[in-house]
C-alpha positions in Angstrom: 54.4 -71.3 -129.9 53.6 -70.5 -126.2 55.8 -67.6 -125.7 54.4 -66.0 -129.1 50.8 -65.7 -127.9 49.4 -62.9 -125.9 47.7 -63.2 -122.6 44.6 -62.3 -124.2 44.6 -65.7 -126.1 43.7 -68.6 -124.1 46.2 -71.2 -123.6 45.9 -75.0 -124.6 46.0 -77.9 -122.2 49.2 -79.0 -124.1 50.6 -75.4 -123.7 49.5 -74.8 -120.0 52.3 -74.6 -117.5 52.8 -77.7 -115.5 51.1 -78.6 -112.2 52.6 -77.6 -109.0 52.3 -80.3 -106.3 50.9 -78.3 -103.1 48.3 -75.6 -103.1 49.3 -72.1 -102.0 49.1 -71.0 -98.5 45.9 -69.5 -97.7 44.0 -67.7 -95.0 42.2 -70.1 -92.6 39.6 -67.4 -91.7 37.8 -64.5 -93.2 39.2 -61.5 -92.4 36.3 -59.4 -91.8 33.6 -61.5 -90.2 36.1 -64.5 -88.6 34.4 -67.4 -90.4 36.3 -70.3 -91.7 37.0 -70.1 -95.8 37.0 -73.8 -96.4 34.2 -74.6 -94.1 32.5 -76.5 -92.2 29.6 -74.5 -93.4 26.1 -74.5 -92.0 23.5 -76.7 -93.2 21.3 -75.2 -96.0 24.0 -72.9 -97.6 24.3 -72.8 -101.4 27.4 -71.7 -103.5 28.2 -69.3 -106.7 31.0 -68.4 -108.7 31.9 -65.8 -110.6 34.6 -64.2 -112.6 34.4 -60.3 -113.5 38.0 -59.0 -113.4 40.2 -58.2 -110.7 39.1 -60.4 -108.0 39.7 -58.0 -105.3 36.9 -55.6 -105.9 34.7 -58.2 -106.9 34.8 -59.9 -103.7 34.2 -56.8 -101.8 30.8 -57.0 -103.7 29.8 -59.9 -102.3 30.8 -59.8 -98.8 28.8 -56.7 -98.0 25.6 -58.7 -98.9 23.3 -59.9 -96.5 22.9 -63.4 -96.6 26.3 -64.1 -97.8 28.0 -66.5 -95.2 31.5 -66.2 -96.5 33.5 -65.1 -99.6 36.9 -66.4 -100.8 38.6 -65.4 -104.0 40.8 -68.0 -106.0 41.6 -69.6 -109.1 39.3 -71.5 -111.8 38.7 -72.2 -115.4 42.3 -73.5 -116.3 44.6 -76.2 -116.8 47.4 -76.1 -114.1 46.6 -77.8 -110.6 47.6 -75.6 -107.8 48.4 -72.3 -109.5 50.1 -69.3 -108.1 49.3 -65.8 -108.8 52.6 -65.2 -110.2 51.6 -67.8 -112.9 47.8 -66.8 -113.1 49.3 -63.6 -114.1 51.5 -64.9 -117.2 48.3 -66.1 -118.9 49.6 -69.5 -119.1 47.5 -71.7 -116.9 44.2 -70.4 -118.2 42.4 -69.8 -115.1 40.5 -67.0 -114.5 40.3 -64.7 -111.1 37.1 -65.5 -109.5 35.2 -65.1 -106.2 33.5 -68.2 -104.4 30.6 -67.2 -102.4 28.7 -69.2 -99.9 24.9 -67.6 -99.4 22.1 -68.5 -97.3 19.1 -69.0 -100.2 16.5 -68.0 -97.1 18.3 -64.5 -97.1 19.7 -63.7 -100.6 18.7 -65.5 -103.8 20.9 -66.7 -106.5 18.9 -64.1 -108.7 19.7 -61.6 -106.5 23.7 -62.7 -107.1 23.2 -62.6 -110.6 21.9 -58.9 -110.4 24.9 -58.0 -108.7 27.0 -59.9 -111.1 25.4 -58.1 -114.3 25.3 -54.6 -112.8 28.8 -55.0 -111.2 30.7 -55.2 -114.4 31.2 -54.6 -118.2 30.3 -58.3 -119.5 31.0 -57.4 -123.3 34.6 -56.7 -123.1 36.3 -60.3 -123.6 39.3 -61.1 -122.3 39.8 -57.8 -120.1 37.7 -55.6 -117.9 38.8 -52.0 -118.0 42.5 -51.6 -118.1 43.1 -55.1 -116.9 43.8 -57.3 -119.8 44.4 -60.9 -120.3 42.6 -64.5 -119.7 42.4 -64.0 -115.9 40.1 -61.3 -116.3 37.3 -62.5 -117.9 33.4 -62.5 -117.6 32.3 -65.9 -116.3 29.8 -67.4 -114.2 30.4 -71.2 -112.9 27.4 -73.1 -111.7 27.0 -75.9 -109.5 23.5 -77.2 -110.5 21.1 -77.3 -113.4 19.3 -74.9 -111.6 21.6 -72.3 -111.3 22.6 -73.1 -115.1 18.9 -72.2 -116.2 18.9 -69.2 -114.1 22.6 -68.0 -115.2 21.6 -68.4 -118.8 18.2 -66.3 -118.6 19.5 -63.6 -116.6 22.1 -63.4 -120.0 19.3 -63.2 -122.3 17.5 -60.7 -120.3 20.5 -58.1 -119.3 21.9 -58.6 -123.4 18.5 -57.1 -124.6 19.1 -54.0 -121.9 22.9 -54.0 -122.7 22.4 -53.6 -126.5 19.4 -51.0 -126.2 22.3 -48.9 -124.5 24.5 -49.3 -127.2 26.8 -52.1 -126.0 28.2 -55.1 -127.8 27.5 -58.9 -127.9 27.7 -60.4 -123.8 31.2 -62.2 -124.0 30.6 -64.1 -120.3 30.7 -68.0 -120.2 28.3 -69.7 -118.4 29.9 -73.4 -117.5 29.6 -76.0 -114.8 32.0 -75.0 -111.8 35.5 -76.4 -112.4 38.2 -77.0 -109.8 38.3 -73.9 -107.3 42.2 -73.0 -106.0 42.1 -70.7 -103.3 44.1 -67.9 -103.8 47.4 -66.6 -101.4 46.5 -65.6 -97.9 46.9 -62.0 -98.6 44.3 -61.6 -102.0 41.6 -63.0 -99.2 39.7 -59.7 -98.4 42.3 -57.5 -100.0 40.7 -54.3 -100.0 39.7 -54.8 -96.3 43.3 -54.9 -95.5 44.0 -52.5 -97.9 41.2 -49.9 -98.4 43.2 -47.7 -100.4 44.0 -50.5 -103.1 43.3 -50.7 -106.4 40.1 -51.8 -108.0 39.6 -51.9 -111.6 36.3 -53.0 -112.2 33.1 -50.8 -113.0 29.4 -51.5 -114.3 28.2 -50.1 -117.2 25.2 -48.1 -115.6 22.8 -50.6 -117.0 20.2 -52.1 -114.7 19.4 -55.8 -114.7 15.7 -56.6 -113.8 15.7 -60.8 -113.5 14.5 -63.0 -111.1 12.2 -63.0 -108.7 14.5 -61.7 -105.3 14.5 -63.5 -102.0 
């Protein structure tokens, strides 16, 4: 039954919370650089999406990078349309906390972003990241093209070898084509810039990732 499952067990479509009619209210502009979160975006940008645990700390990793034009946090990979944070936290929507990154490939490559992804968290923990447990904290790469999928799969294979050598278990990261992205509430966007002392429960493995060719 629905309420006998744990937050670390993926909910089924049949048992997921019902859809919401409207999306949550979110920020119009990036708190740091003032750029529009939902566009319009300059020509030539590409998009990436990652799940690495609590999205507050993850977003900070990416907004600092040269070549990242704008970042945003939200929910993806579940069943409930227009979910709220409170609903996602129940584990009954199936959504993951993710970061959406619009980047300039002439400045920073997708492989560079993958390197940040693999080194920035522990991708062997299943439905958790550090002390944060639940399906919303699972590791995932959500790709927007066949080229991104190939790069993601190659990077996973390369990094898994290094993790095994360092004594870690199997990589549990999912690599799937990007599902619908739902923007998180206003206060979640660039949360650690607004709250510098805020909680950040993610951490890397200390293992480096030598992949790709870089920008």
